[in-house]
C-alpha positions in Angstrom: -124.9 83.7 13.4 -124.1 81.1 10.9 -121.0 82.6 9.4 -118.1 81.2 10.6 -115.7 82.8 8.4 -112.1 82.9 9.9 -110.7 86.2 10.0 -106.5 86.8 11.4 -106.2 89.2 14.3 -104.2 91.5 12.9 -104.8 94.4 15.2 -101.2 94.3 16.5 -98.6 92.9 14.0 -96.4 95.7 13.9 -95.5 95.2 17.3 -96.8 91.9 18.4 -97.9 88.6 16.6 -98.7 85.0 17.1 -94.9 84.0 17.8 -94.4 86.7 20.6 -98.1 85.6 22.0 -97.2 81.9 22.2 -93.7 82.6 23.6 -95.2 84.8 26.7 -97.8 82.0 26.6 -95.5 79.4 27.3 -93.7 81.2 29.8 -96.3 81.9 31.9 -97.9 78.3 31.4 -94.7 77.3 32.6 -94.7 79.3 35.9 -98.7 78.2 36.5 -98.3 74.5 35.7 -94.5 73.7 36.3 -93.6 76.1 39.4 -96.9 76.7 40.9 -98.2 73.1 40.2 -101.8 73.5 42.0 -103.7 70.8 40.6 -108.0 70.7 40.9 -109.9 67.6 39.9 -112.6 67.9 37.5 -115.8 65.9 37.9 -117.4 66.6 34.4 -121.1 65.8 34.4 -122.0 63.6 31.5 -124.9 65.3 30.1 -126.0 62.5 27.9 -126.1 59.5 30.5 -127.3 61.4 33.6 -131.7 61.3 33.9 -133.3 64.8 34.2 -137.1 65.3 35.1 -138.8 66.7 32.2 -140.2 69.5 34.0 -137.1 71.5 35.1 -134.5 69.3 33.5 -132.9 68.7 37.2 -131.4 65.8 38.4 -131.3 64.1 41.7 -127.8 63.5 43.3 -128.5 59.5 42.3 -129.0 60.3 38.7 -126.1 62.7 37.9 -123.5 60.4 35.5 -119.9 61.6 35.2 -117.2 61.0 32.9 -113.8 60.0 34.2 -112.1 62.6 36.4 -109.2 64.9 35.0 -106.4 66.7 37.0 -105.9 69.8 35.8 -103.6 72.2 36.5 -104.8 75.9 37.5 -104.0 79.1 39.9 -106.5 78.8 42.6 -107.8 81.8 44.8 -109.8 80.4 47.9 -112.4 82.9 49.3 -112.0 83.3 52.9 -114.4 80.8 55.0 -117.6 82.5 56.6 -119.5 81.9 59.3 -123.0 81.3 59.1 -126.5 80.0 60.9 -129.2 78.0 60.0 -131.6 80.5 61.3 -131.3 83.3 63.7 -129.7 82.4 66.8 -129.7 78.4 66.2 -126.9 76.3 65.1 -123.9 78.0 64.0 -121.5 76.7 60.8 -118.4 77.4 59.1 -118.2 76.8 55.6 -115.0 77.1 53.1 -115.5 80.6 51.0 -115.7 80.3 47.3 -113.4 79.0 45.0 -112.2 81.3 41.8 -109.6 79.6 39.5 -107.9 80.6 36.5 -106.8 77.7 33.8 -104.9 78.4 30.3 -107.0 77.4 27.3 -104.4 75.2 25.6 -103.9 73.1 28.7 -107.7 72.3 28.7 -107.5 71.8 24.7 -104.1 69.2 25.6 -106.2 67.3 27.9 -109.0 67.4 25.8 -111.5 68.6 28.3 -113.9 71.3 29.1 -115.3 73.0 31.9 -118.9 74.0 31.9 -121.6 74.9 34.5 -122.7 72.6 36.7 -119.2 70.5 36.6 -117.8 69.6 40.1 -114.1 70.5 40.9 -112.3 68.6 43.8 -109.7 71.1 45.9 -107.4 68.9 47.8 -107.0 71.5 50.9 -105.3 68.9 53.0 -103.5 65.9 52.5 -106.5 64.1 53.9 -109.2 66.1 52.5 -110.8 67.2 49.1 -113.6 70.2 49.6 -116.0 70.1 46.3 -117.1 72.9 44.5 -119.8 73.3 42.0 -119.0 75.2 38.7 -121.3 78.6 38.7 -119.2 80.2 35.9 -117.7 78.6 33.4 -115.3 81.5 32.0 -116.3 81.1 28.4 -116.8 84.7 27.4 -112.9 85.7 27.9 -112.2 88.2 25.0 -112.3 91.0 27.7 -108.8 93.2 28.2 -108.0 91.5 31.4 -108.4 88.0 30.1 -106.0 89.0 27.0 -102.5 89.5 26.1 -101.9 93.0 25.4 -105.5 93.1 23.6 -104.7 90.3 21.2 -106.3 87.3 21.9 -107.4 85.6 25.1 -105.4 82.5 26.7 -107.2 81.8 30.0 -110.5 81.5 31.6 -111.7 82.5 35.1 -113.8 79.7 36.8 -116.0 80.6 39.6 -117.3 77.9 42.0 -119.3 77.6 45.1 -119.2 74.6 47.7 -121.1 72.1 46.8 -124.0 70.3 49.1 -122.3 67.5 50.7 -125.9 65.7 50.0 -125.6 66.7 46.6 -122.0 65.4 45.2 -120.5 62.4 46.6 -116.9 61.7 45.2 -117.6 59.4 42.2 -114.1 57.9 42.3 
């Protein structure tokens, strides 16, 4: 695992190369980040300053510390809400569906941020409301065919989030 030898990706060079990849990536980013212009707020957990217990490595909500929030441009998909009950026949409630979004790798590098499991995402769904989600899949493994351009290189990550418990996360802004 210590082998960090770099190998150029040459599998498509006859028909597709870095210049083609960058051109298509720039066009896609202009559409997502410029035209669509969806923004979410990333609340990265500071894993150094947050206090955890010695047994399970968990933190109470008061012990979690955050890096400064960052707005990132994404292509979101908010699943349909669901109606649930606390126990059969008692106390019904409706909550948001899961949030899945894609974000360009280049955008994260430019913003000098990374999204990791357990971070929080603020999704502004109305002018006066932000719904908070917890990252459950940070999309780090993104070399599958769907997330690559013609099998050449990966260019985006797909992040999956579930609704955050209101008692678990309070806006640190």
